[in-house]
C-alpha positions as CSV (number, residue, x, y, z in Angstrom):
1,M,46.5,104.9,38.4
2,R,47.4,104.1,42.0
3,K,46.4,107.5,43.1
4,F,43.0,107.1,41.4
5,L,42.5,103.7,43.0
6,C,43.5,105.0,46.4
7,G,41.0,107.7,46.1
8,L,38.4,105.2,45.1
9,L,39.3,103.1,48.1
10,A,38.9,106.0,50.4
11,A,35.5,106.8,49.0
12,L,34.3,103.2,49.1
13,A,35.2,103.1,52.8
14,F,32.3,105.3,53.5
15,A,29.7,103.8,51.2
16,G,28.9,100.4,52.6
17,S,25.5,101.0,54.1
18,G,23.8,102.1,50.9
19,I,23.5,98.8,49.1
20,A,20.0,97.4,49.0
21,A,19.8,93.9,50.5
22,D,17.0,92.9,48.1
23,L,17.7,93.7,44.5
24,S,14.3,92.3,43.4
25,Q,12.7,95.6,44.4
26,F,14.3,97.2,41.3
27,K,11.9,96.2,38.5
28,T,13.5,97.8,35.5
29,A,16.9,98.5,34.1
30,D,16.5,102.2,34.9
31,D,15.6,101.5,38.5
32,L,18.6,99.2,39.0
33,W,21.0,101.6,37.2
34,A,19.7,104.5,39.4
35,H,20.6,102.4,42.4
36,I,24.1,101.8,41.0
37,R,24.6,105.5,40.4
38,E,23.4,106.3,43.9
39,L,25.9,103.9,45.3
40,Q,28.7,105.7,43.5
41,K,27.9,108.9,45.3
42,G,28.8,108.0,48.9
43,P,29.5,108.7,51.6
44,Q,26.9,106.9,53.6
45,Q,28.5,106.2,56.9
46,Q,31.6,107.3,58.9
47,P,33.9,104.5,60.0
48,Q,35.4,105.0,63.4
49,S,38.9,103.6,62.5
50,E,41.0,102.7,59.5
51,E,40.5,99.0,60.3
52,E,36.8,99.5,60.1
53,A,37.1,101.6,57.0
54,R,39.0,98.8,55.2
55,R,36.5,96.2,56.4
56,V,33.5,98.3,55.2
57,A,35.3,98.9,51.9
58,A,36.0,95.2,51.4
59,D,32.4,94.3,52.1
60,F,31.2,97.1,49.8
61,V,33.4,95.9,46.9
62,K,31.9,92.4,47.1
63,Q,28.3,93.7,47.3
64,F,28.8,96.3,44.6
65,D,30.2,93.7,42.2
66,A,27.2,91.6,42.8
67,V,24.9,94.5,41.9
68,L,26.8,95.1,38.7
69,A,26.7,91.4,37.8
70,K,23.0,91.4,38.4
71,F,22.5,94.3,35.9
72,I,24.7,92.7,33.3
73,A,22.9,89.4,33.6
74,S,19.4,90.8,33.7
75,Y,19.8,93.4,30.9
76,P,22.5,92.1,28.5
77,A,21.1,94.2,25.6
78,D,21.3,97.5,27.6
79,A,24.1,99.7,26.4
80,R,24.9,100.5,30.0
81,C,26.2,97.0,30.5
82,W,29.5,98.3,29.0
83,D,29.7,100.9,31.8
84,A,28.9,98.2,34.3
85,K,31.8,96.1,33.0
86,V,34.2,99.0,33.5
87,L,32.8,99.6,37.0
88,Q,33.4,95.9,37.7
89,V,37.1,96.4,36.8
90,Q,37.3,99.4,39.1
91,T,35.9,97.4,42.0
92,A,38.2,94.4,41.3
93,L,41.2,96.7,41.3
94,T,40.1,98.3,44.6
95,G,39.8,94.7,46.0
96,D,43.4,94.2,44.9
97,L,44.5,97.2,46.9
98,L,42.6,96.0,50.0
99,E,44.4,92.7,49.7
100,N,47.8,94.4,49.2
101,K,48.0,93.1,45.6
102,N,49.4,95.1,42.6
103,P,46.4,96.2,40.6
104,S,48.5,96.7,37.4
105,K,49.2,92.9,37.4
106,N,45.5,92.0,37.4
107,T,45.5,90.3,33.9
108,P,41.7,89.5,33.9
109,A,41.0,93.1,34.6
110,L,43.3,94.3,31.8
111,D,41.7,91.8,29.4
112,K,38.2,93.0,30.3
113,L,39.2,96.6,29.8
114,K,40.8,95.8,26.4
115,A,37.6,94.0,25.3
116,V,35.5,97.1,26.1
117,A,38.0,99.6,24.6
118,T,38.0,97.7,21.3
119,A,34.4,96.7,21.1
120,K,32.8,98.3,18.0
121,D,29.3,98.1,19.4
122,A,30.3,99.7,22.7
123,P,29.3,103.4,23.3
124,D,32.0,105.9,22.9
125,G,31.8,106.8,26.6
126,A,32.4,103.3,27.8
127,R,35.2,102.8,25.3
128,A,36.8,106.0,26.4
129,N,36.5,105.0,30.1
130,A,38.1,101.7,29.4
131,A,40.9,103.2,27.3
132,F,41.6,105.8,30.0
133,M,41.9,103.1,32.7
134,L,44.2,101.1,30.5
135,I,46.5,104.1,30.2
136,Q,46.4,104.6,34.0
137,M,47.3,101.0,34.6
138,G,50.0,101.1,32.0
139,G,51.6,104.2,33.7
140,S,51.4,102.5,37.1
141,A,53.1,99.4,35.7
142,L,56.2,101.3,34.6
143,G,59.1,101.0,36.9
144,P,61.6,103.8,37.9
145,D,63.8,102.9,34.9
146,P,61.3,101.8,32.2
147,D,62.3,100.2,29.0
148,K,62.0,102.6,26.1
149,E,59.8,100.1,24.2
150,D,57.3,100.0,27.1
151,V,57.3,103.8,27.2
152,G,56.8,103.9,23.5
153,A,53.9,101.5,23.6
154,L,52.2,103.5,26.3
155,D,52.8,106.7,24.4
156,K,51.0,105.3,21.4
157,E,48.0,104.4,23.6
158,M,47.9,107.9,24.9
159,L,48.2,109.5,21.5
160,A,45.4,107.2,20.2
161,F,43.2,108.3,23.1
162,I,43.8,112.0,22.3
163,K,43.0,111.4,18.6
164,S,40.0,109.2,19.2
165,F,38.4,111.3,22.0
166,P,39.5,114.9,21.3
167,D,36.4,116.3,23.0
168,D,36.8,114.2,26.1
169,P,37.9,116.4,29.1
170,R,40.3,113.7,30.1
171,S,42.3,114.2,26.9
172,A,44.1,117.1,28.6
173,Y,44.9,114.8,31.6
174,V,46.2,112.2,29.2
175,K,48.6,114.8,27.8
176,L,49.7,115.5,31.4
177,M,50.3,111.8,31.9
178,R,52.1,111.6,28.6
179,A,54.5,114.3,29.8
180,D,55.0,112.5,33.1
181,V,55.9,109.3,31.2
182,L,58.1,110.9,28.6
183,E,60.0,112.8,31.3
184,R,61.8,109.6,32.1
185,I,63.3,109.1,28.7
186,D,62.9,112.5,26.9
187,P,62.7,115.4,29.4
188,A,62.8,118.0,26.6
189,K,59.7,116.6,25.0
190,A,57.9,116.4,28.4
191,E,58.8,120.1,29.1
192,A,57.4,121.1,25.7
193,I,54.0,119.4,26.6
194,W,53.9,121.2,29.9
195,K,54.6,124.5,28.3
196,E,51.8,123.9,25.9
197,L,49.4,123.1,28.7
198,V,50.1,126.1,31.0
199,T,47.6,128.1,28.9
200,H,44.9,125.3,28.9
201,P,41.4,126.6,29.7
202,D,41.0,124.0,32.4
203,Q,42.7,125.7,35.3
204,R,43.5,122.5,37.0
205,V,45.4,121.3,34.0
206,A,47.2,124.6,33.7
207,R,48.2,124.6,37.3
208,R,49.5,121.1,37.1
209,A,51.6,121.9,34.1
210,K,52.9,125.0,35.8
211,A,53.8,123.1,38.9
212,K,55.6,120.4,36.9
213,L,57.7,123.1,35.1
214,E,58.5,124.6,38.5
215,Q,59.4,121.2,39.8
216,R,61.6,120.6,36.7
217,E,63.5,123.8,37.6
218,L,64.0,122.3,41.1
219,T,65.7,119.3,39.6
220,Q,68.4,121.5,37.9
221,K,70.1,122.3,41.2
222,P,70.3,120.9,44.7
223,I,67.3,121.5,46.9
224,E,67.6,123.8,49.8
225,L,64.9,123.0,52.4
226,K,65.1,124.1,56.0
227,F,62.5,124.1,58.7
228,T,61.8,123.6,62.4
229,A,59.8,120.4,63.0
230,V,56.8,120.3,65.3
231,D,59.0,118.5,67.9
232,G,61.4,121.4,67.8
233,K,64.1,119.6,65.8
234,E,65.9,121.7,63.2
235,V,65.9,120.1,59.7
236,D,68.2,121.2,57.0
237,L,68.5,119.1,53.8
238,T,71.8,120.8,53.0
239,K,73.2,119.0,56.0
240,M,71.9,115.7,54.8
241,R,74.2,115.5,51.8
242,G,75.5,111.9,51.4
243,K,72.0,110.5,52.4
244,V,68.9,109.7,50.4
245,V,66.0,111.8,51.6
246,L,62.3,111.4,51.0
247,V,60.3,114.7,51.2
248,D,56.8,113.6,51.9
249,F,53.9,116.1,51.4
250,W,50.9,114.5,53.1
251,A,47.9,115.0,55.5
252,T,46.0,112.8,57.9
253,W,42.7,113.7,56.0
254,C,44.1,112.4,52.7
255,G,43.0,108.9,51.9
256,P,45.7,108.1,49.3
257,C,48.3,109.5,51.8
258,R,47.1,107.0,54.5
259,V,47.3,104.2,52.0
260,E,51.0,105.0,51.3
261,I,52.0,105.3,55.0
262,P,52.6,101.6,55.6
263,N,55.0,101.5,52.6
264,I,56.8,104.6,53.8
265,V,57.2,103.2,57.4
266,A,58.4,99.9,56.1
267,A,61.0,101.6,53.9
268,Y,62.2,103.8,56.7
269,K,62.7,100.8,59.0
270,K,64.5,98.9,56.3
271,Y,66.8,101.6,55.0
272,H,67.2,104.2,57.7
273,E,70.4,102.6,59.0
274,K,71.8,102.5,55.5
275,G,71.4,106.3,55.0
276,F,67.8,106.9,54.3
277,E,66.0,109.9,55.9
278,I,62.4,111.3,55.6
279,A,61.2,114.9,56.1
280,G,57.4,115.1,56.4
281,I,55.5,118.2,55.3
282,S,52.0,117.9,56.7
283,L,49.1,119.9,55.3
284,D,47.0,119.4,58.4
285,E,45.5,122.3,60.3
286,D,45.5,120.5,63.7
287,K,49.1,120.0,64.7
288,E,48.4,117.9,67.8
289,A,46.1,115.6,66.0
290,M,48.7,115.1,63.3
291,Q,51.4,114.3,65.9
292,T,49.1,111.8,67.6
293,Y,48.3,110.1,64.2
294,A,52.0,110.0,63.2
295,K,53.1,108.5,66.5
296,E,50.4,105.8,66.4
297,R,51.6,104.7,62.9
298,G,55.3,104.7,63.7
299,M,56.1,107.8,61.7
300,T,59.1,108.7,63.8
301,W,60.8,111.1,61.4
302,P,60.5,115.0,61.7
303,Q,57.3,116.7,60.5
304,H,56.7,120.3,59.5
305,C,53.2,121.5,60.1
306,D,52.2,125.2,60.3
307,G,48.5,124.6,60.6
308,K,47.7,126.4,57.4
309,G,46.4,123.4,55.4
310,W,46.7,123.9,51.6
311,Q,48.3,127.3,52.3
312,N,51.2,125.5,54.0
313,E,54.3,127.6,53.6
314,I,56.6,125.0,52.2
315,S,54.1,123.2,49.9
316,S,52.9,126.6,48.5
317,R,56.5,127.6,47.9
318,Y,57.0,124.4,45.8
319,G,53.7,124.6,43.9
320,I,52.2,121.4,45.4
321,Q,48.8,121.0,43.9
322,S,47.9,117.5,45.1
323,I,49.0,115.0,47.8
324,P,50.6,112.7,48.4
325,A,53.6,114.3,46.7
326,M,56.7,112.3,47.4
327,W,60.1,113.7,46.3
328,L,63.1,111.5,46.5
329,V,66.4,113.4,46.9
330,D,69.7,111.8,46.1
331,K,73.0,112.0,48.0
332,K,74.0,115.2,46.2
333,G,70.7,116.9,47.1
334,M,69.2,116.6,43.6
335,I,65.5,115.7,43.3
336,R,65.4,112.5,41.3
337,S,61.7,111.7,41.5
338,T,58.5,113.5,42.3
339,E,56.4,110.4,42.0
340,A,58.2,108.1,44.5
341,R,55.1,106.0,45.5
342,G,54.1,102.4,46.0
343,E,56.5,99.8,44.7
344,Q,58.6,102.4,43.0
345,L,59.6,103.9,46.3
346,T,61.7,100.9,47.4
347,A,63.3,100.4,44.0
348,L,64.3,104.0,43.8
349,I,65.7,104.1,47.4
350,E,67.8,101.1,46.7
351,K,69.1,102.6,43.4
352,L,70.0,105.9,45.0
353,L,71.7,104.4,48.0
354,A,73.9,102.3,45.7
355,E,75.1,105.4,43.8
């Protein structure tokens, strides 16, 4: 869920100039809805800095919510009001991110989604959208050591989605999420799901399942990663045994990656002296620009960057299909998490340092 919201945040940062100041110009529901759909497309403008991007995004969230509220108030009998309500939740959760709040703890948003997901008079599309977001939020709320009952409850939600919306393209992605969740309590069942999905007709789903199986193989033995950083430093994870290491696959052009950076920098400052290290794998093509960006943001750990973008030698070797990909390696060199992001990062670092 956080990945979805970070992507939404990055998109909204470019969309602020498209909202009409005078909504009275839209005389019909179709006209106003067309304006809403146009706003979702973005980008409209290019911020000059991250600070400006966040300011533009915050302003957009407020204005977009007002447009959605206008549609709901003006056309309460229109079936698209259900979609507008789901969009309202998306903007509210994005607002949480902008204010550094945890979106998964936004109870009013959860209640609104549940109301749409269970409304008998709501269109199937709106109910599916709401149910899908609830699953994403449920997955985001799970900690590094989730209670089996919480996992079981979320698993039931995912199975219900797959049963209720079998023709929805997202059903395959719910299966992927289900495997990711079950991996924490039943790795064998998760592996069975990934094996089923490697032949899925959606190549993105098949590649993700294959990558997860490859990553699962990696967790069976200590990782061996060695490279020369852009500053000339030799990095060898086999020489870092006894320390907890974060292997961070990222890029300066990746919006969700940029959102994670403050969390990573804070964790490094807090735990570095206690035995926490970071090895950055940048998928940038411009090495100098990456180095400048990293220096400005206090990313003082070594970075690998061969300038090949998605064809980066290391990320390709490990089957990385999306970023940020954050692997947390324990003191024995074993990968313990491939989803060490957000609030989970700190909890996992503390847990592994204490072992």
